[in-house]
C-alpha positions, 0 to 999 in steps of 0.5 A: 148411239151410232154416228148417224143418230148422233148427227141427227140429234146434234146437227151442230156437231155434224157441221163441225165435223164437215168443216174440219176437212174443208179447212184442211183442204183450203190450207193444203191447196196452196202448199200443194200448188207451190210445191208443184209449180214454184222453185225453191226461191219462190217457196222460201220467199213465200215462207219468209213472208208468211212467217214474218211477224211484227218484231218487238223492239224495232228492226223489222218483223222476225220469223215466228217461230224462230227458225234456223236456216236449215229448219226453214229449208226443211219447211219448204222441202228444200235441201239445207244447201239450197235453202242456205243459198237462197237465204244468202241471196235474200240477204244480199238483196237486203230483203232479210237480215240473218243473225245467230238465232233469227231471221229478220224481214227487212223488205216485204216487197223485195221478197214478193218480187221473188214470187214472180 
C-alpha cells in the first residue's frame, strides 16, 4: 500500500510523522540562534545550565552526562583552548567547580548572568 493510503487508513501514524520534524525544528532553533548570536562564554554557560542535573550526595548539581572540558567545548562548537579558558573563568567566579572527572554547578544565577 502506498504511503498516502497508509496515512488515510491510519491518521494517527500520519500525525506522528508530522510531529517529528516539528520537534526537531523546535529544538534546533535555539541552538542555531545561540551559535549565530552568542559568543563562546554564553554558549558554554547555557550548556552548563542545561546539562546541570541535581547531584546525589550534595555538593550541587553535576553535569550529566559527565563531560570533560574538551567535550564540553566541542558541544558548544568551541576550541578546547577557548572552552578551557571560559570553564576556568566560571570556576574563578565560583559558578562551577572542576574535579578530575566532573564539573559541578555551584551558582546558576552567576552562570545566567553570563548569558546577558
